[in-house]
C-alpha positions, 0 to 999 in steps of 0.5 A: 500500500502506498501512502501519499500525503500532500503529493509526497510518497511515504515509504515508512511509517516514520515518513508517513507520520512526518508528512502528516504532521509536517515535522520530523517525528524525532522533534517530538520523541527525541533521539536515543543518546541526546544530551541535555543541551540537545534535548533542551534545544529540541523542546525549545524548537517544539514550543516555537512550532506549537506557538506558530499559528500555522501549527495550532491544530497540531495537537489535535492532529497528533491525537487523531494520528495516535487514535488511528494507530491504536485502531489500525494496530491493536496488536501493538497494545497487547500488553501482558502484566508481569506477575511479581513472585510472592514474597515469602516470610522468613520466621522472625526476620520479616519478608525475604526477597 
């Protein structure tokens, strides 16, 4: 299936999200290993974008995109709770791990 947004073809899900949002996904999610300074600059840029009248509806668009992902890919959210082993009591010593 081809995704075409505003005349551009998106090959990957990340490209689709970037075209749909008009901004790189990394701007909102960050990148692994970014420094505190890089994170601060990224968040500053994100705040500037959200303040721009052109992007006022962006939060609504993000919510719609997230809802579509949940609807189209419910398997991503098949979360199985991890069972914590019961703690056992040791006579006279309280709880043992």
